[in-house]
C-alpha positions in Angstrom: 71.5 98.9 95.0 68.9 101.0 93.2 68.5 104.6 92.5 69.7 107.2 90.2 73.2 108.7 90.6 73.7 112.5 90.2 75.6 111.9 87.2 72.9 110.0 85.4 73.6 106.3 86.1 70.5 104.2 86.9 71.6 101.2 88.7 68.3 99.5 87.9 67.8 100.4 84.3 69.2 99.0 80.9 72.7 100.2 81.9 72.4 97.7 84.9 75.5 95.9 83.5 77.6 99.2 83.5 76.3 99.9 87.2 77.5 96.5 88.2 81.0 97.2 86.8 81.4 100.5 88.7 81.9 99.1 92.1 84.1 96.6 90.4 86.1 99.1 88.6 86.6 101.5 91.8 87.6 98.3 94.0 90.1 97.5 91.5 91.4 101.1 91.4 91.7 100.7 95.2 93.2 97.2 94.9 96.4 98.7 93.3 97.4 99.5 96.8 97.4 96.1 98.4 98.5 94.2 95.3 101.6 96.6 94.8 102.5 96.3 98.5 101.7 92.5 99.1 102.4 90.5 95.8 106.2 91.2 96.2 106.3 89.8 99.7 107.1 86.2 98.6 109.8 87.3 96.2 111.8 89.2 99.1 113.9 86.4 99.4 114.7 85.9 95.8 115.3 89.5 95.5 118.0 89.5 98.2 119.7 86.8 96.5 119.5 88.1 93.0 120.8 91.5 94.2 122.8 90.7 97.2 121.0 92.5 99.7 119.5 92.1 103.2 116.2 91.8 104.6 116.4 95.8 105.7 116.8 96.5 102.0 113.7 94.5 100.7 111.6 96.0 103.6 112.3 99.5 101.8 110.4 98.2 98.8 107.2 98.8 101.0 108.1 102.1 102.7 109.5 103.5 99.4 106.3 102.7 97.6 104.2 103.9 100.6 105.9 107.1 101.3 105.8 108.5 97.7 102.2 107.5 97.3 101.5 109.4 100.2 103.4 112.4 99.4 102.0 112.5 96.1 98.5 111.8 97.0 98.3 115.4 98.3 98.2 116.6 94.7 95.8 113.8 92.9 92.9 115.1 94.6 92.9 118.8 94.2 94.1 118.4 90.7 91.0 116.3 89.7 89.1 119.0 91.2 90.4 121.3 88.8 90.7 119.3 85.5 88.3 116.4 86.2 88.5 112.9 87.9 89.3 110.9 84.7 92.3 112.4 83.3 93.9 112.2 86.6 93.0 108.6 87.1 94.1 107.6 83.5 97.4 109.5 83.7 98.3 108.3 86.9 97.5 104.5 86.2 99.3 105.0 82.8 102.6 106.2 84.7 102.1 103.3 87.0 101.7 100.5 84.5 105.2 101.9 82.9 107.0 102.1 86.2 105.8 98.2 87.0 107.2 97.3 83.6 110.3 99.0 84.3 110.4 96.9 87.8 110.6 93.9 85.2 114.3 95.0 83.8 115.7 96.6 86.9 119.3 95.7 87.0 120.0 96.4 90.9 118.2 97.3 93.8 118.9 101.1 93.5 116.7 101.0 90.2 114.2 98.7 91.7 113.8 101.1 94.7 113.7 104.1 92.3 110.8 102.6 90.3 109.0 101.5 93.5 108.9 105.3 94.4 107.6 105.9 90.8 104.8 103.6 91.3 103.9 105.4 94.7 104.1 108.7 93.1 101.5 107.6 90.3 99.2 105.0 91.7 97.4 107.6 93.7 95.8 108.9 90.7 93.7 105.8 90.9 93.5 104.8 94.5 92.7 108.1 95.9 90.1 109.3 93.6 88.1 105.9 93.7 87.0 106.8 97.1 86.1 110.2 95.9 84.1 108.8 93.2 81.9 106.8 95.7 80.9 110.0 97.4 80.5 111.8 94.1 78.0 109.2 92.9 75.7 108.7 95.7 74.4 110.2 99.0 73.4 108.9 102.4 72.9 105.1 103.0 73.4 104.5 99.4 76.9 105.9 99.3 77.3 103.7 102.4 76.2 100.6 100.6 78.4 101.5 97.7 81.5 102.0 99.9 80.8 98.9 101.6 80.8 97.0 98.5 83.9 98.4 97.0 85.5 97.6 100.3 84.2 94.1 100.1 85.7 93.6 96.7 88.9 95.3 97.8 89.2 93.3 100.8 90.0 90.2 98.7 93.1 91.9 97.4 95.4 91.5 100.3 94.6 87.7 100.7 94.9 87.0 96.7 98.0 89.2 96.2 100.5 87.1 98.4 99.1 84.0 97.3 99.7 85.2 93.6 103.2 86.2 94.4 104.1 82.9 96.1 102.9 80.9 93.1 104.8 83.0 90.7 108.1 82.9 92.7 107.5 79.1 93.2 107.1 78.4 89.5 108.9 81.4 87.6 111.1 84.6 88.1 110.0 87.2 90.8 110.1 89.7 88.0 106.9 88.2 86.5 105.1 89.7 89.6 106.0 93.2 88.2 104.6 92.1 84.9 101.2 91.3 86.4 101.2 94.8 88.2 101.8 96.5 84.7 99.0 94.3 83.0 96.7 95.3 85.9 97.3 98.9 85.0 96.4 98.5 81.5 93.1 96.6 82.4 92.1 99.6 84.8 92.9 102.1 82.3 90.3 100.4 80.0 87.8 100.0 82.6 88.4 103.9 83.5 87.7 105.0 79.9 84.8 102.8 79.3 82.9 102.3 82.7 83.3 105.3 84.9 81.4 108.6 84.2 83.3 112.0 84.7 81.9 113.1 88.2 83.3 116.6 88.3 81.5 118.6 85.6 83.1 121.5 84.5 80.9 124.0 86.3 82.0 122.7 89.6 85.6 122.6 88.7 88.2 124.8 90.7 90.8 127.1 89.1 93.9 125.3 87.8 96.1 127.5 89.7 98.9 126.4 92.2 97.6 129.1 94.5 93.9 127.8 94.4 95.1 124.1 95.0 97.3 124.8 97.8 94.6 127.0 99.4 92.0 124.1 99.2 94.6 121.5 100.8 95.3 123.9 103.4 91.6 124.5 104.3 91.2 120.8 104.5 94.7 120.3 106.4 94.2 123.0 109.1 90.7 121.8 110.1 91.1 120.1 113.4 87.9 118.1 113.2 88.8 116.6 110.0 92.3 115.8 111.2 90.9 114.2 114.2 88.6 111.7 112.4 91.4 111.0 109.5 93.6 110.0 112.4 90.9 107.7 113.8 90.7 106.0 110.5 94.3 105.9 109.9 95.3 104.5 113.4 92.3 102.0 113.5 93.4 100.6 110.1 97.2 100.8 111.3 96.3 98.2 113.7 95.9 95.8 110.7 98.9 97.0 108.9 101.3 96.5 111.7 100.6 92.8 110.6 100.4 93.7 106.9 103.6 95.8 106.6 105.4 93.0 108.5 103.8 90.1 106.5 107.3 88.9 105.3 108.9 88.8 108.8 105.6 87.4 110.5 105.0 84.5 108.0 108.6 83.4 107.4 110.7 84.5 110.8 108.0 84.4 113.5 105.5 81.7 112.1 108.4 79.6 110.4 106.6 79.2 107.5 107.2 79.1 103.6 106.9 81.3 100.6 103.6 79.7 99.7 101.8 80.0 103.1 101.2 83.9 103.2 97.6 82.8 103.0 97.7 81.8 106.7 98.2 85.5 107.5 96.0 87.0 104.8 93.1 84.8 105.0 91.9 85.3 108.5 92.7 88.9 108.1 90.9 89.4 104.8 87.8 87.3 105.9 87.6 89.6 108.6 87.5 92.6 106.6 85.5 91.0 104.0 82.7 90.1 106.6 83.2 93.5 108.3 82.5 95.3 105.0 79.2 93.3 104.4 77.9 94.4 107.9 78.6 97.7 107.4 76.8 97.8 104.2 73.8 96.0 105.9 73.7 98.6 108.6 73.5 101.5 106.1 70.3 103.2 106.9 69.4 100.9 109.9 72.2 102.0 112.6 73.1 105.7 113.0 76.4 106.8 111.9 78.2 107.6 115.0 76.7 104.6 116.9 78.0 102.4 114.3 81.5 104.0 114.5 81.6 103.6 118.3 80.5 99.9 118.0 83.1 99.3 115.4 86.0 101.0 117.6 84.7 99.4 120.9 84.8 96.2 119.2 88.4 96.8 118.1 89.6 97.4 121.3 88.2 94.3 122.8 89.5 92.3 119.7 92.9 93.8 120.3 92.9 92.9 123.7 92.0 88.9 122.9 94.7 89.2 120.5 97.3 90.2 122.9 96.1 87.1 125.1 96.5 84.8 122.3 99.6 86.1 120.7 102.0 83.6 122.1 99.8 80.5 121.6 99.9 78.3 118.4 98.3 78.4 115.0 95.6 79.1 114.3 94.7 80.6 117.5 97.4 83.2 116.9 95.4 84.7 113.6 92.0 84.8 115.6 92.7 88.1 117.0 93.8 89.8 114.0 90.8 88.4 112.0 88.6 90.0 114.8 90.3 93.3 114.6 90.0 93.4 110.9 86.3 92.5 111.5 85.7 95.1 113.9 87.6 97.9 112.1 85.9 97.4 108.6 82.3 97.5 110.2 83.0 101.3 111.0 85.8 102.4 108.2 83.5 102.9 105.2 81.4 105.2 107.3 84.4 107.2 108.7 85.7 107.6 105.1 82.3 109.2 104.2 82.1 111.3 107.2 85.6 112.9 105.9 84.3 113.4 102.5 81.2 115.1 103.7 82.9 117.7 105.5 84.3 119.4 102.2 81.7 118.7 99.6 82.8 121.1 97.0 86.8 120.2 97.2 86.2 116.5 97.9 89.3 115.6 95.8 91.4 117.6 98.3 89.7 115.9 101.2 90.4 112.6 99.8 94.1 113.5 99.4 94.5 114.7 103.0 93.1 111.7 104.4 95.0 109.3 102.2 98.2 111.2 103.0 97.7 110.7 106.6 97.0 107.1 106.5 99.7 106.5 104.0 102.6 108.0 105.5 101.6 106.5 108.9 101.7 103.3 107.2 105.1 103.9 105.6 106.4 105.0 109.0 105.0 101.6 110.4 106.6 99.6 107.4 109.9 101.4 107.3 110.6 102.4 110.8 108.3 100.6 113.3 108.2 97.4 111.9 111.7 96.5 112.2 111.6 97.7 116.0 108.3 95.8 117.1 108.4 92.7 114.7 110.6 90.7 116.7 107.8 88.7 118.3 104.0 88.0 117.8 103.4 89.7 121.4 105.2 92.8 120.4 103.1 93.3 117.1 100.0 92.5 119.4 100.8 95.3 121.8 101.5 97.6 119.0 98.1 96.8 117.4 96.5 97.3 120.7 98.0 100.6 121.3 96.9 101.7 117.7 93.0 100.8 118.5 93.2 102.4 121.7 94.4 105.8 120.4 91.6 105.6 117.9 89.3 105.1 120.4 90.3 107.9 122.5 90.4 110.2 119.7 86.8 109.2 118.9 85.4 109.6 122.4 87.2 113.1 122.2 85.3 114.0 119.2 81.7 112.8 120.5 82.6 115.0 123.8 83.4 118.2 121.7 80.4 117.5 118.9 77.5 116.3 121.1 75.0 116.9 118.2 77.0 114.1 116.3 75.2 111.7 118.4 72.1 112.4 116.7 73.4 111.7 113.2 
């Protein structure tokens, strides 16, 4: 990537080393999400044995984190519009690291779930604002390329996380998983301080008043076009999260594999996401925005249909469908996120917060409520995934019908 960001980062100058670290740092911040969700999956059986609880209790380790993450994410973006991006990121990741360390010493399931909730409350300081910085730093095709590069790096996390968790559980106590998350938080704090610029200068900051912050959020949340596109993003990714959120059930109960075999689910999924992100970056400036999203969602519907047909076959065919859905969704997902951020350029943090809340609350519902209902067979998961992409596709077609000028972009 070449060019100069509006905050003085020349990606082709003598600061090229810092420039290369920016996508890595942003991806690392976003990776807090999948690492926090996916790394403990292989430890669920060990946690159940230690705390004498059932599978439904350990499943709440996912939903507690996602729900509090989604609720608290409402505040991270507007707060960063008022006091700057870096203070919010540093504070959030610091609390996240402390909560992760607390999980290491949790004496029972109640304390562990409480600390998971604290992880969710604080993690958004990094996860939410990393996307905001992408759009703060660059415009147009450059922004899409950076977002795609960040998503490529980020896509590796859900594949790596359960593998790491499985290795830890196989060789040490499950508590070391949370020690690793605490270490990740400390590394990211250092990168935020030394690598990332402050992209919300003082002259652009909004008043630090509760009324002003709420007003900014309300302006975003009541915009029907924004909400429609945000649900398109959430539902399309939800087609993948149906599998990710139910990973422990899919791998152990449905595919009858072991605690070190989570890669058989995650590698195909993440491989599809990785290639999709690469295609998205290559398409920047070459394929019109709306056309790329249309192609992405159309491909996702076709892939979900194929996934339904293959759902009750055998490995590795059962993983082909989810991999193709991941590829199709990810070719358009970075573009959809940028469309949302461009709708509110002056309060981009608030826009990111609302976008994240919609996605995370939907994922929390999937993990905590829907998964126990539909994860009884690969067929039912495939039907759920197909319904999600069909809803996303329908919302997108309605958006294009209501905004014919969007077809020109």
